[in-house]
ZAFI-896488 format. One line per field, with one value per residue (C-alpha): residue number from 1; residue in one letter; x, y, z. Coordinates in steps of 0.05 Angstrom, whole numbers, plus 5000, padded with zeros to 4 digits. Layout:
N
k <- [NUM ...]
r <- [a ...]
X <- [X ...]
Y <- [Y ...]
Z <- [Z ...]
# end
This chain:
137
k <- [1 2 3 4 5 6 7 8 9 10 11 12 13 14 15 16 17 18 19 20 21 22 23 24 25 26 27 28 29 30 31 32 33 34 35 36 37 38 39 40 41 42 43 44 45 46 47 48 49 50 51 52 53 54 55 56 57 58 59 60 61 62 63 64 65 66 67 68 69 70 71 72 73 74 75 76 77 78 79 80 81 82 83 84 85 86 87 88 89 90 91 92 93 94 95 96 97 98 99 100 101 102 103 104 105 106 107 108 109 110 111 112 113 114 115 116 117 118 119 120 121 122 123 124 125 126 127 128 129 130 131 132 133 134 135 136 137]
r <- [x x x x x x x x x x x x x x x x x x x x x x x x x x x x x x x x x x x x x x x x x x x x x x x x x x x x x x x x x x x x x x x x x x x x x x x x x x x x x x x x x x x x x x x x x x x x x x x x x x x x x x x x x x x x x x x x x x x x x x x x x x x x x x x x x x x x x x x x x]
X <- [8741 8812 8839 8849 8914 8944 9020 9056 9132 9178 9226 9197 9237 9215 9143 9141 9174 9127 9065 9083 9093 9027 8989 9018 8984 8916 8917 8889 8944 8945 9010 9036 9103 9068 9034 8994 8970 8951 8905 8870 8866 8830 8776 8764 8770 8759 8819 8823 8893 8946 9018 9060 9132 9144 9198 9166 9198 9138 9093 9124 9090 9059 9030 9001 8975 8939 8908 8886 8854 8819 8789 8772 8778 8763 8822 8877 8948 9011 9074 9141 9209 9282 9294 9239 9249 9201 9188 9166 9120 9089 9081 9052 9001 8984 8964 8923 8971 8951 9024 9094 9144 9217 9234 9238 9178 9170 9115 9079 9076 9054 8999 8974 8971 8933 8882 8874 8866 8811 8775 8783 8756 8696 8683 8686 8638 8590 8590 8575 8518 8489 8493 8457 8405 8425 8410 8468 8476]
Y <- [4769 4794 4854 4918 4955 5019 5014 5082 5087 5132 5074 5041 4977 4966 4984 4935 4878 4884 4892 4830 4789 4814 4798 4728 4719 4742 4814 4866 4920 4989 5028 5098 5133 5197 5213 5267 5216 5170 5224 5228 5152 5144 5191 5146 5076 5040 5008 4967 4992 5039 5016 5079 5099 5149 5187 5214 5271 5314 5304 5275 5212 5240 5298 5249 5206 5266 5284 5211 5206 5273 5250 5179 5162 5088 5077 5039 5062 5021 5063 5036 5066 5047 5051 5055 5097 5098 5171 5154 5100 5149 5204 5158 5128 5198 5217 5154 5101 5030 5009 5025 4974 4973 4966 4916 4888 4815 4800 4749 4800 4855 4812 4795 4869 4882 4828 4861 4929 4900 4873 4939 4979 4933 4940 5016 5017 4969 5015 5075 5039 5018 5089 5114 5059 5027 4952 4904 4873]
Z <- [8913 8903 8939 8899 8913 8888 8890 8891 8885 8845 8832 8769 8773 8845 8827 8769 8808 8868 8824 8784 8847 8876 8812 8813 8881 8856 8877 8830 8826 8796 8796 8791 8802 8825 8890 8854 8803 8861 8888 8821 8815 8882 8856 8795 8824 8890 8925 8988 9004 8980 8987 8981 8988 9044 9005 8942 8901 8884 8945 9008 9034 9097 9057 9007 9064 9095 9027 9015 9084 9074 9008 9028 9102 9096 9049 9084 9071 9082 9078 9054 9069 9063 9138 9190 9252 9312 9296 9225 9251 9301 9250 9196 9245 9271 9200 9189 9160 9176 9179 9157 9130 9108 9034 9004 9040 9057 9006 9050 9107 9059 9029 9099 9115 9050 9068 9136 9102 9059 9120 9158 9099 9092 9167 9163 9103 9139 9200 9157 9122 9190 9216 9154 9158 9092 9091 9081 9012]
# end
């Protein structure tokens, strides 16, 4: 099963290049240049991870992160930024980000993080099902 990723960045060239490279490695990628659109997209489709730029024009990354986690807590979010500071890492993790990486990301490292995000999401869903007494598939 391939991982399903929503890639969110306001730089279209960057978005297209990373999405193309991910697809070449067997990852199912949806893209948007809008954090607000991303919030709508997670309501319509299931993703294993969201890879999102921290600096977005209409809805800043940490605000979008909080909204994503409020709507779908098991979704794993990996933040991207041009320059990572320890404060950004702390703040992003405080609001529920799985990780934060510098742009452009090392694609091998990013894909490893996406695979871990998929595993983490599956674990959270399995725990919820066990708590609710739903048998495993």
